[in-house]
C-alpha positions as CSV (number, residue, x, y, z in Angstrom):
1,M,0.0,0.0,0.0
2,S,1.4,3.4,-0.9
3,V,2.4,5.8,1.9
4,M,-0.2,8.6,2.4
5,P,-0.5,11.5,4.9
6,S,-3.0,10.5,7.6
7,V,-4.7,13.9,7.6
8,L,-5.2,16.1,4.5
9,H,-4.9,19.9,4.2
10,V,-8.3,21.5,4.0
11,T,-9.2,25.0,2.9
12,E,-12.6,26.8,2.8
13,S,-13.5,29.7,0.6
14,R,-16.5,31.6,-0.7
15,A,-18.0,30.1,-3.8
16,E,-18.7,32.6,-6.7
17,R,-21.9,32.1,-8.6
18,V,-22.2,33.5,-12.1
19,A,-25.4,33.6,-14.2
20,V,-25.3,32.3,-17.8
21,T,-27.5,33.9,-20.3
22,G,-27.9,33.7,-24.1
23,L,-30.0,32.4,-26.9
24,G,-31.3,28.9,-26.1
25,T,-29.9,28.9,-22.6
26,P,-32.3,27.2,-20.1
27,P,-33.7,29.6,-17.5
28,G,-31.7,29.9,-14.3
29,L,-28.6,28.2,-15.8
30,H,-25.6,29.3,-13.7
31,V,-22.0,28.4,-13.0
32,W,-20.1,28.0,-9.7
33,R,-16.4,29.0,-10.2
34,A,-14.2,26.0,-9.4
35,G,-11.1,26.5,-11.4
36,N,-10.6,22.8,-11.9
37,R,-8.1,21.3,-14.3
38,V,-10.1,18.1,-14.6
39,G,-13.4,18.3,-12.6
40,E,-15.0,14.9,-12.4
41,S,-17.2,12.4,-10.4
42,P,-19.9,14.8,-8.9
43,V,-22.1,13.2,-6.2
44,W,-25.0,14.9,-4.4
45,D,-25.0,14.2,-0.6
46,V,-28.7,14.4,0.5
47,D,-27.7,14.5,4.2
48,S,-25.6,17.7,4.0
49,Q,-27.4,19.1,0.9
50,S,-24.0,19.6,-0.8
51,L,-22.2,18.5,-3.9
52,L,-18.9,16.6,-3.7
53,W,-16.6,16.0,-6.7
54,I,-12.9,15.7,-7.6
55,D,-10.2,17.5,-9.5
56,V,-8.3,14.6,-11.0
57,R,-5.1,16.5,-11.8
58,A,-4.9,19.0,-8.9
59,P,-5.5,16.5,-7.2
60,A,-8.3,17.3,-4.7
61,V,-11.8,16.6,-3.4
62,L,-14.2,19.5,-3.4
63,R,-17.5,20.2,-1.7
64,L,-20.0,23.0,-2.6
65,D,-22.7,24.1,-0.2
66,P,-25.0,26.0,-2.6
67,L,-27.1,27.6,0.2
68,R,-24.1,29.0,2.1
69,A,-22.1,29.6,-1.1
70,T,-19.0,27.9,0.4
71,L,-16.4,25.7,-1.2
72,L,-14.2,23.2,0.8
73,R,-11.1,21.7,-0.8
74,W,-9.1,18.6,0.5
75,T,-5.7,18.4,-1.1
76,L,-4.8,14.8,-2.1
77,P,-1.4,13.2,-2.2
78,E,-1.8,11.6,-5.7
79,V,-4.0,11.6,-8.8
80,V,-7.7,10.7,-8.1
81,G,-10.0,9.1,-10.6
82,A,-13.4,8.7,-8.9
83,L,-15.4,9.5,-5.8
84,G,-18.5,7.9,-4.2
85,L,-20.3,8.4,-0.9
86,A,-19.6,6.0,1.9
87,T,-20.9,5.3,5.4
88,G,-19.5,6.9,8.6
89,G,-19.2,10.4,7.1
90,C,-16.7,9.3,4.5
91,V,-16.3,9.2,0.7
92,V,-14.5,6.4,-1.1
93,L,-11.8,7.5,-3.6
94,A,-10.3,5.7,-6.5
95,L,-6.7,6.9,-6.4
96,Q,-3.9,6.0,-8.8
97,R,-4.0,2.2,-8.1
98,S,-5.9,1.9,-4.8
99,L,-9.1,2.7,-3.0
100,A,-9.1,4.9,0.1
101,L,-11.6,6.4,2.5
102,L,-11.6,10.1,3.3
103,H,-13.4,11.1,6.5
104,L,-14.7,14.5,5.7
105,A,-15.0,16.0,9.2
106,S,-11.4,15.1,10.3
107,G,-9.7,15.1,6.9
108,K,-8.3,11.6,7.7
109,L,-7.3,9.6,4.6
110,T,-7.3,5.8,5.2
111,P,-6.1,3.3,2.5
112,V,-8.4,0.3,2.2
113,L,-7.2,-1.8,-0.7
114,E,-4.8,-2.1,-3.6
115,V,-6.0,-2.9,-7.1
116,A,-3.8,-5.7,-8.5
117,G,-3.0,-6.6,-12.1
118,E,-3.2,-3.1,-13.7
119,P,-0.5,-2.4,-16.3
120,A,2.2,0.1,-15.5
121,G,0.7,2.9,-17.7
122,N,-2.8,2.6,-16.2
123,R,-4.6,4.5,-13.5
124,L,-8.1,4.1,-12.0
125,N,-10.9,6.2,-13.6
126,D,-14.6,6.7,-12.9
127,G,-16.6,4.8,-10.4
128,K,-20.1,4.5,-8.8
129,V,-21.6,2.9,-5.7
130,S,-24.2,0.3,-6.6
131,P,-27.8,0.9,-5.6
132,S,-27.7,-1.3,-2.4
133,G,-24.3,0.1,-1.3
134,R,-22.7,-3.3,-1.4
135,W,-20.4,-2.6,-4.3
136,F,-18.1,0.2,-5.6
137,V,-17.8,-0.4,-9.3
138,F,-14.9,1.5,-10.9
139,G,-12.8,1.4,-14.1
140,S,-9.3,2.0,-15.2
141,M,-7.6,3.6,-18.2
142,D,-4.4,3.9,-20.2
143,D,-3.1,7.2,-18.8
144,R,-0.2,7.6,-21.2
145,P,-0.4,10.9,-23.2
146,A,0.0,9.0,-26.6
147,D,-0.3,5.6,-28.2
148,K,-3.1,4.6,-25.8
149,Q,-4.0,0.9,-25.8
150,A,-7.1,-1.1,-24.6
151,T,-5.5,-2.0,-21.2
152,G,-8.4,-0.6,-19.1
153,S,-10.8,-2.8,-17.1
154,M,-14.0,-2.7,-15.0
155,H,-13.8,-3.8,-11.4
156,A,-16.3,-4.3,-8.5
157,A,-15.1,-3.8,-4.9
158,A,-17.2,-5.5,-2.2
159,C,-17.7,-4.1,1.3
160,D,-15.4,-6.8,2.7
161,G,-12.4,-5.6,0.6
162,T,-12.5,-8.2,-2.2
163,V,-12.2,-7.0,-5.8
164,N,-13.6,-8.7,-8.9
165,K,-12.7,-7.9,-12.5
166,L,-15.9,-7.5,-14.5
167,W,-14.6,-6.6,-18.0
168,Q,-11.4,-5.7,-19.8
169,G,-10.3,-4.5,-23.2
170,L,-11.3,-0.8,-22.7
171,T,-9.0,2.1,-23.4
172,V,-10.7,4.7,-21.1
173,A,-13.3,3.1,-18.9
174,N,-16.0,5.7,-18.1
175,G,-19.7,6.5,-17.9
176,I,-20.5,4.1,-15.1
177,A,-24.2,4.2,-14.0
178,F,-26.8,1.8,-12.7
179,S,-30.5,1.5,-13.6
180,A,-32.9,2.3,-10.7
181,D,-33.9,-1.4,-10.3
182,A,-30.2,-2.5,-10.1
183,T,-30.6,-4.9,-13.0
184,A,-28.5,-3.0,-15.6
185,L,-25.0,-1.5,-15.6
186,Y,-24.0,1.1,-18.1
187,F,-20.5,2.1,-19.0
188,S,-18.5,3.7,-21.8
189,D,-15.1,3.7,-23.5
190,S,-14.4,7.4,-24.0
191,F,-11.5,6.8,-26.3
192,A,-13.6,4.6,-28.6
193,G,-16.8,6.6,-28.3
194,Q,-18.9,3.6,-27.3
195,V,-21.6,3.2,-24.7
196,W,-22.5,-0.3,-23.3
197,R,-25.3,-1.8,-21.3
198,A,-24.9,-5.1,-19.4
199,P,-27.0,-7.2,-17.1
200,W,-26.1,-6.6,-13.4
201,D,-26.6,-8.9,-10.5
202,E,-26.7,-6.7,-7.4
203,S,-26.6,-9.6,-4.9
204,R,-23.4,-11.1,-6.4
205,G,-21.7,-8.1,-7.8
206,T,-21.4,-9.7,-11.3
207,M,-22.0,-8.4,-14.8
208,G,-23.4,-10.2,-17.7
209,L,-22.4,-9.9,-21.4
210,P,-22.4,-6.2,-22.3
211,R,-24.3,-4.9,-25.4
212,L,-23.1,-1.9,-27.4
213,I,-26.0,0.5,-27.5
214,C,-24.6,3.7,-28.9
215,K,-21.5,5.2,-30.6
216,L,-20.8,8.9,-30.3
217,D,-18.0,10.5,-32.3
218,E,-16.1,13.7,-31.8
219,A,-18.8,15.9,-33.4
220,A,-21.6,14.2,-31.4
221,G,-19.7,14.3,-28.1
222,R,-17.5,11.3,-27.1
223,P,-19.1,9.8,-23.9
224,D,-17.4,10.8,-20.7
225,G,-19.1,10.5,-17.3
226,A,-22.8,9.8,-17.0
227,T,-25.8,9.6,-14.7
228,I,-29.3,8.0,-15.0
229,D,-32.4,9.9,-14.1
230,A,-35.7,8.7,-12.5
231,L,-37.1,7.9,-16.0
232,G,-34.2,5.6,-16.8
233,H,-32.5,8.0,-19.3
234,Y,-28.7,7.9,-19.5
235,W,-27.2,11.4,-19.5
236,S,-23.7,11.3,-21.0
237,A,-21.3,14.2,-21.0
238,G,-20.1,14.9,-24.6
239,V,-16.6,15.8,-23.6
240,S,-15.5,16.6,-27.2
241,A,-18.5,18.7,-28.2
242,G,-19.6,20.8,-25.3
243,C,-22.9,19.1,-24.8
244,L,-25.0,16.6,-22.9
245,N,-26.5,13.6,-24.7
246,R,-29.6,12.1,-23.2
247,L,-30.1,8.5,-24.3
248,D,-33.0,6.1,-23.6
249,A,-32.3,2.6,-22.2
250,D,-31.6,1.2,-25.7
251,G,-29.2,4.0,-26.6
252,A,-31.4,6.1,-28.9
253,K,-30.7,9.8,-28.5
254,V,-33.6,11.7,-26.8
255,Q,-32.0,15.1,-26.4
256,C,-28.8,17.0,-27.0
257,L,-28.2,20.0,-24.8
258,A,-25.5,22.6,-25.7
259,L,-23.5,23.8,-22.7
260,P,-21.4,26.9,-22.0
261,I,-18.3,24.7,-21.3
262,R,-16.2,23.2,-24.1
263,A,-15.5,19.9,-22.3
264,P,-18.2,18.7,-19.9
265,T,-17.0,15.6,-17.9
266,M,-19.9,14.3,-15.8
267,P,-23.5,15.2,-14.8
268,C,-25.2,14.6,-11.5
269,F,-28.7,15.4,-10.2
270,G,-28.9,17.3,-6.9
271,G,-30.8,19.9,-4.9
272,D,-33.8,19.6,-2.6
273,E,-35.8,17.3,-5.0
274,L,-32.8,16.0,-7.0
275,A,-34.1,18.2,-9.9
276,D,-31.0,20.3,-10.5
277,L,-28.4,19.0,-12.9
278,Y,-24.7,19.7,-11.9
279,I,-22.0,19.2,-14.6
280,T,-18.3,19.2,-14.0
281,S,-15.8,20.2,-16.7
282,L,-12.1,20.3,-17.7
283,V,-9.6,22.6,-19.3
284,R,-7.4,21.1,-21.9
285,P,-3.7,21.9,-22.0
286,G,-3.0,24.8,-24.3
287,W,-6.5,26.3,-24.1
288,T,-6.6,30.0,-23.6
289,K,-9.2,31.1,-21.1
290,G,-10.7,34.6,-21.0
291,A,-12.4,36.2,-18.0
292,S,-15.8,35.2,-19.2
293,D,-14.9,31.6,-20.0
294,V,-16.3,28.9,-17.6
295,D,-14.2,25.9,-18.7
296,G,-13.1,24.0,-15.6
297,D,-16.1,25.4,-13.6
298,L,-19.3,23.7,-12.3
299,V,-22.4,24.2,-14.3
300,C,-25.9,24.0,-12.6
301,W,-29.1,23.6,-14.7
302,P,-32.1,24.0,-12.3
303,G,-35.1,21.9,-12.9
304,A,-33.5,19.8,-15.6
305,G,-35.2,16.6,-14.6
306,R,-35.4,14.3,-11.6
307,G,-32.5,12.1,-10.4
308,Q,-32.0,9.3,-7.9
309,P,-30.4,9.5,-4.5
310,S,-26.8,8.5,-4.4
311,P,-26.2,5.4,-2.3
312,R,-23.3,5.0,0.2
313,W,-20.7,2.3,0.0
314,R,-21.1,0.2,3.2
315,W,-17.4,-0.6,3.9
316,Q,-17.2,-3.1,6.7
317,V,-13.6,-4.0,7.2
């Protein structure tokens, strides 16, 4: 297990909210300034009425309290690929090659398990807690800047610390989301532009044979992170096209929403009735950013739909 500081550095600041207007912009659309390099993995915590997410490359965990307009930031010791809620006031983090628990009140970071068998150029990427809280399903990716290969996999970590490999042969495992009835698992390969749906056994933490349901190219928006709403629609961040693609359960496109950010990375429903859609974003190396640009910030679209509560990983060891 890699050596980590036991308690992380935490800072608190005021969160700046900026209204976004323009032709075709949904009413009330606004941005919270976050300044992320690679914002990812947003999760709404119903208990604290706040949004948690990560900055992969900072690296950091962030929490926004929209009512108080405050932003907390925990500085991490290594790159982070995913975040999920956990029991005991914690979040589970997929770090470079391991899972760890961060206790939010104390800032204590506790390693819980190493992920074996990942190639040297890989890191962990994207993850979601399963509907019952028994499993943390996460992926991996080839993190090299060029000549990427299909060395990524999908894994399921049980509450007792065991890890099962679900699938392999992905370049950038992403877009993990569960159907509300816990019978289907969706995921994508962002590099290949493919979205898959597979049977999921929540009691055993196993996945059946995936079926390719959609291909999205550069112009349509390569599939990055995703969420599923209360109607069973799959909302995919079109990271290459500045949009959100909403798909039905069979992969047919229901809606494409243009966003004020060039590279959205993952949507998440939050707010009092889980009706507000939050979307993280990134800033690509070499991009110039003017004072009015919101790349790397957090977009909020009030009343976009209706989501599902985020479960907590019931870590028991």
